[in-house]
Every structure is written in C-alpha cells, then in structure tokens.
Residue, then its C-alpha position, 0 to 999 in steps of 0.5 A: l859485191t865486185g863483178c867476178g869476186g875475189d882472189i881467195e881460194v876457200t875450201p871445206t875442211v873436215n872438222d878434227t873432233s879429237v882432243n889434244n891433251s899435250n899441254n894437258t897440267t894435271n898434278n902427275t908425280n910419276t917420272g918413270d915408265t909406269p903409266t898412271t891411271p887418269d883421274p877421271t874427275d880430270p876435265v877435258a876440253p869438249a870438242n868444237p862442233c863448228t864448221a871449220r873451212t880453209v881459207s888462203g891456206t888457213e883453217v877458219q872454224g867457227t868459236f865455240q860458246a856453248p851451245h853455240c858456233v860464232y862465226g867472224t868476217d875472216f870465215a864468211g862476210k861482204n868480201l869473202e865467197i864460200e867457193s866449195d860445199i860447206t854444210f852446218t849441222d843441228l847443234e846440241n843443246d839449242g845451239a845456234h850458228v851466229f854470224k858476223g857477216a854474210l854467208q855468200i856461196g859461189k862466186n858472183c860473176n858478172t859475165a860482162t867482165g869475162c868471167t864465166v857462171p859454173g855449171n855445178g857451183p858449191t852447195l850450202k847444205v843446213e841440216a834439219g834442226a839447225t839454226l843460222a842467226f845473224t847480228s847484223g841488218e847487212a847480213i846476208i845468206r846469197i847463192a850465187r848463180g850455179a851455187k844451190i841450197d839444200a836445207i830440209g828440215t822436218m816437221e819436228k825439225p824445221i831449220s830456222f833461220t833468224s836474227a841473233n836477237t833471239i838468243e838471250a846471249f847475243d840480245l846486248a840490247n835485251i829487247g828481243p828481235q825485230f823486223a830488220d835485225w838480218g838481211g834475209i835469203i837472195i838466191n840467184g838463178k839463171g832463168l829468164t827475166n825480162q830485166c834482159t834484153n834478146a841480145e843480151r841472153a844470146g851473147n851471154t851477156c844477161n846480168a840482172d842486179s839484184e835488189g839490195i846488196v848487188s849480184h847477178f843473176g839471169g840466164t836462158d834456163n827456166a828449167d835450172s836449179s838453185g836447190h831445195i829449201k823445206y820446213a824452215n822458219i825465215w824470221y825478222a829479216g829484210s830491210g827498208p829502202r837502201d840508197g838506190g832509193a824506193g824499191d832497193d830493198l831486202n826481202s825476206l826471200t828473193l828468188n831472182a830468175v830462180g827455174s823450176g827444177s828449184s822448190f821451196e816448201f812448208l816455210h813460214i816468213h814472219q815479221g819482214f821489212d820488206d816482202g816476204i817471198e819476191f819473185f824476179g823472172g824465173a819459173s820457181t814454185i812454192k808450196n805450202i807457204v805461210v807469210t805473217d805480218t811483214q811489212d810490205d808484200a807477202i808474195d812479189i811477183d815481177a819481171g816474168w815469173m811463170g811459176k806455180a804456186q799452191f797452198l799459201y796463207v798470208q795474215h796482216g797483223t800489228i806491231k809495237t816497235k822495240k827499237d829505233i830504225t831509219y831507212q832511206g826514204d825519198d827526201g833522206l832517212v826516215l825514223i821509225p822510233a821505238g815503241t811506235e806501233g802500227f800495222m803491218g802489210n801491203n799486198g798479200f799479192e803485188t803482182d807486176g808483169e814486167k820490167n821491160k816490154g817492147d821488140d827488145y824483150s820479146e823472148v820473156p812476156a809479162s808474168n803469168p804464173m798459176i796460183a791454187n789454194v790461197t787464203v789473205i787475211t788482210t787489216d784496215g790499217k795503212s803499214i808501218r813504213d809504207n803508209s799503204s793499205s792492206q789489201a788482198a792484191k794489186f794487179d799492175d805492169a800487164i800481169k796475167s794469172q790465174y787464181y783457183n780457190a782463193l780466199f780473200v778476207k777483210a773483216e772491216g774497212a772503216n778506214g777506206t781500205d779495200c781487198i783488190e786494187f789494179k794499179d794500171s790499165d794493161a792489167a785491167a784489159n788482161a783481166e777483161a780477156d780473162t788472161l788475169n781471172f779467178h776461178n771458184s774463188v770468194m772475196a769476202c770483204v766489206s770493200n771490195f776494189k780500190s776505185g769500185s765504181d770505176p768499170l774495167p776499160n771496156g765497161e765490165v763491172k769489177e765484181e762480175w768480173f771476179k764472179n767468172a760467170g758464178s764460179s766465184l763468189v763476191l760475199d761483200g763481207a767477211q761472214d762466216v767464211l773463217a773457222a773458229d781458229g782464225f785461219s781455216t776456210n770454215a767447211a761448214s759456212t753457210a756463206i760459201s755456196i760455191q764448190a772448190n775446183d779440184l784441179s784436175a783440169l789443170n793436168d799438172s802434177f805440180f797441183t795437188p788436187v783439193n775439194y775446199i777453197g783457201a790456203v787450209s780446211s778446218a776439215d783437215t786438222s790432222s795433215d802436216w800443212y794445217k799444223w804448220v799453218q797453226k803453228a806459225v799463226t800461233a807465233a805470230n799472234n804471240d810475237 
C-alpha cells in the first residue's frame, strides 16, 4: 500500500436490477402491429444482485454465479481502494460475496507525505446474514483512518467473514477451510499509541505502520469511532510471520489505535493463524467475544491500549492440517506439511504495556485496560507454529490492568505448561504495586506459574499476589469449576468458595452487573450470550 493511495476515483452506484430483453430471441412470427402474448415458458435472465460501483468512469459489478457474487481485482484489490460508501447484502439461498483480492475501504494516508486523513470517510456496510468470503491469504478487509465498518448481524442472522473454501464451488482442492486461508480484518484508527512520539502527535505526523500489509494508524483521539461489528463470525484468517520476520503477522481482527466510539460485540473468532484480536493502543471496547483454536494468542494487548472488555471466552484446542502451510521463520521459509497434528493456542492473553517508553513517549503510558468475566481453557500442549506453551496469560513490557471475575483452567500439566507467566520485571513490579491485579477470580490450574518458585521482585509469593487478600482463589487443579457442558462456570461448584464481584464499584456503564465468575454461567442457559458461546464451542469442537 502506498502512502496516500492511488489516483483512481471510485463511486458506488445503485444496482440496475431491470432485465434487458432487447436481445430476446424467442420465436415470434407476428410482423404486424398486433402485440403478442408473452410465452410464460420463455426463460428470463435473473437480475444481478451483486454490488456494483464505478471505477474510473466504468461500472464494475460482481459476477453472479448463482447463488454467489464473485468480485475480481478490477472491483477491489491491493492496488484499488474504495473511497465511497458501499454495501453488501444478504444474498438469497445462502449466497456469498466472494473476493479474489483485498477489500480496502478508504484511502490510506501517511500524513508525512502531505495528505490529510478525512474526518468522515467511506463506510463499509454489511447487512445481517451476509457472508463475505476470500480466496487468498493476501486478501484482507482494511478500514483506513477516517473510514468505518458497519457490520451488524443478529443472533438469528449473524454475518460471516470467512474462507472461500467453506463453499464447495470455490473449494477447488476439495479439502475444506483452514487457518491462513485469508488475511483477516485490519481497522486503523485515530487513537493514541506509544508507537508515535509526543512530537509526532503534535505535528500531525503520527503514522504507525500496521503489521502484515502496511498501512498507517494513530493520532490524538481515543474517543474516535471506526464503526461497529456485532453478531459476526471471523473464521480461518490470519497469517504466519511475513517478510518482516517474527511478529509481522496478520491477525483475525487487528484494532490499530481504534477509539472508544467503536464497538465489537458477539464475535466468534475461530482458527486464526496468529492472534484472535490484537490491540495496538487506542481505547476500543470488546464484549461477548469467543475465540477458539487460534494458533497464537486469543487476545493480544500492546502499545498503550486503554480499553475495556467483558464476557470473553477462550478455548485452546487441537488440529490436523488439511494442506501444506509455509511462513517466514527466522532462518527462511518454514513448512507445516498437510496431515500434521498439533495444538492451537499460545496465550489466552498476551499483554504488553508499551512499544516505547521515555520522555518522548510520555503522553501515552503503558496499556492499562479493565477486563471482567473471562474464561480461558488451556491445553497441555505447544502451538503448532510457534511451539509455545498453552497459557492463560502472559504479562510483559510494564503492563498494567485489572481483572475481575476471571476463571483460568488447566486440567493437565504433565508436559510442563503453566497458567501465568511474568515475562519481564516491570510487569512483575506492577503486580506487587497492585496496578496489575486480579479481583474475585479463580485459578483452577494444575500448574500455576511459569518459574513458579521464583517470587515477585520484592519477595511476594505469586500465589499470594493472585489471591489478593482473599478476594481470589488458587485451586491447584480444575476440580468441578466447569459445568457438564464443558464451557460454562458450574453454578453448583463446591470448589469455587468465593463470591463474584458485581462490578457496581467500578461505576462504569460499560460493565453489565453479574453474579458469577468466568465468562458465562451454567445458571444462565436462556441468554443470547450462553447460546452464542454454546454454538461457537460446538462448531469449534466439530471442526
């Protein structure tokens, strides 16, 4: 992607759904002036329901391959940005909008080159029930600074962002979908990130590079809106390390300095090749999120994220690969052959406070979110790509945060995996200072801490830190904390002897009052949230 985009003017058009019968070749021997009655058996070409828009003065519309709409790189791609509002509808008969290239909404702008980020850019609207499917690992959805996404599904008609290999007509190898089939969703906001200096923000030259496919993000407005996604599935996305090396990856959903005016609710992210959701600064919020079988981290926090989260369910699992996968390793390309069996999931939470620190970055301190009602179910394995242990949380780079009503579960630990890791001394010092802490939470793990015998920097025992003066509980095993469904907190558990935090003391309207620990309760089976988790877990376990 280039600094301020290309020079192609694009404008959406209203679809013309009329049928042109000017070339109708039906036999007609009447040559007089008396009109004939149309033969009801004559075929009528169906109207094209695919989205159309104008590119350089020419209308470009998706090709209707009933029931699907197929869009080539003349419609959208890595060199073709969409600069006006555009809508994708729910097609009849389970039809999907299938893209061969990237879907880039808004013009990318590196303000150091003289361009200006628009105050009100184009909106990508995805209607309830619509499916957007992608044929290439390079194909992404990218929302530029100033642009928005409006993808609001319903419980009955969720939106799907997925691999084209979920559709038989496009699964040319006949092997089905798998992680890294497409690139995922990248949303670039105007919020604060400590990837930029104070001087860059003051000079309007904060242009942090996104991971994976380069575009730019960052600014001064942590209340900015990049839109909303609700009731949606994001499946089989992401990538392994690219030319930039380790860490230069595509996530299922990347939120780059996205502001609190945005919202992301009722999402199921499944089998991504890197992180489920990664934050780079900003203050966006997430709620009612399920992440299953993602290779790397379910939730990755970095670069000064100041957001909030509630109702997060994370489940690590296993996989048998359906096709060869290659990615850029430290020593060149690495191959994971088809048929490889392995584990999916590094950390439930990988939490990094800052990319940079010091006086030049003082306006954006280390990440410090508030997170409530979390369940992380780990395995005793190491992830198929990174060979990293399945853990509930890793704390690094001076991270600060407060967790309420968290439930971490590790039923087996014979392979040497643990639940919590302190990666650096700054994060450990924050734990002792109680700027990183757990409240009314349960660690139900057979092995609690990596390097567990080592105390925190000033000598506090890690288990005592987690217990937080008795508000939280360390069980040293999974016991009966999960209900028979395998995912909800067992409301009849005899092991959980502490009370939940009802969150009223937070005095924050974002948080829903609760009476249980963990993401979802076995006493709440009639709620949309319970049903959303149940549906997601069933799909993941059957995949």
